[in-house]
N, C-alpha and C positions, 0 to 999 in steps of 0.2 A: 711461500710462493703464492702468486696470484692465480686466479682461475685461468687466465689466458696463457700463462707460461708453464703451468704444470702439465705433465703428460696425462692424457685421458686414460683412465684405468678400464673404462668400459668400451667394448666394441661389439655392440649388439648387432646381430645380423640384419635386423630391420633398418638400422641406421646406415648401413653401408650401401653403396650403389650396387646394382645387380652385376655389373661387370667386375667390380672388385670381389664380390662374393663368389662369382664364377671362377675368377683367377685363383682365389684362395682355396677352393674346394676341387681337387682333381677328380673326385668321384662324382662330380655333377653329371646328371643324365645327359645334358647337352654335349659335354665334352666326351663322354664315353660313346655316345651315338656318333659323333664326328670321327672319333678314333676307329669306330667299326666300319664306317663307309669310306674313310680316307684312301685306302689302297685301291678300291674300285673306282673312286672318283679320279684318282691320279691316272689309272689305266685308261679310263674313258677319255680323259682330256688328252693323253698322249696319242691315242688312236685318232681322235678328232683332229689333232694337229697334223698327223701323217696324212689323213684324208685331204685336209686343206692344202698341204704342200703338194700332194699328188695332183689335185685339180689345178693348182697354180702352174705346175710344170706342163700339164697337158694343154692349158689354155694359151701358152706362149707361142 
């Protein structure tokens, strides 16, 4: 096989893009941090949506 057609046996973490490394590692601090704040973020966004809808109804 030529160098272009044979699969690469090495996958050094430094050669991968940061996004691919992040997707490949579920224990990454960024993902675990997001998983920790996701419920609070969802609740805050739902509350903000309710407040916005309330103000829209009042202003009509």
